[in-house]
C-alpha positions in Angstrom: -27.3 123.7 66.3 -27.1 124.6 62.3 -30.8 125.2 60.5 -29.2 124.8 56.1 -32.2 125.7 53.8 -32.8 122.0 53.4 -34.0 122.3 57.1 -32.6 119.8 58.8 -30.3 120.0 61.3 -26.5 119.5 62.1 -24.2 120.6 65.2 -22.2 122.8 64.9 -19.3 120.2 66.5 -18.2 117.6 65.5 -16.0 116.2 68.0 -17.2 113.6 68.1 -17.5 112.5 64.4 -13.8 112.9 64.5 -12.9 110.7 67.2 -14.7 108.1 66.3 -12.8 108.1 62.9 -9.6 108.4 64.2 -10.8 106.1 66.4 -11.2 103.5 63.0 -8.4 104.8 62.0 -6.5 103.7 65.0 -8.5 100.7 65.1 -7.5 99.8 60.8 -3.9 100.2 61.6 -3.5 97.7 64.8 -5.3 95.1 62.6 -2.4 95.6 59.6 0.3 95.4 62.4 -1.5 92.3 64.0 -1.7 90.8 60.1 1.1 92.0 59.0 3.2 90.1 62.3 1.4 87.0 62.2 1.9 85.9 58.8 6.1 87.4 58.9 6.3 85.4 62.7 8.7 82.8 61.7 11.3 85.0 59.6 10.9 87.4 61.5 11.9 85.6 64.6 14.7 84.4 62.1 16.4 87.8 61.5 16.3 88.9 64.8 18.4 86.4 65.9 20.5 86.3 62.9 21.4 89.6 64.0 21.6 88.6 68.2 24.3 85.5 66.5 25.7 88.4 64.4 26.8 90.2 68.4 
């Protein structure tokens, strides 16, 4: 533990905090992707179908 002038103790490693931050970021990105697919789902299906029809 490192004790700064204020007297509080802080852990030397922030590995756990970093893991939490990355998992929150991944959850946010997944939420954005899922929301976009739900909103644009029908348009995506029509677009893919148009490409399939051209093949």
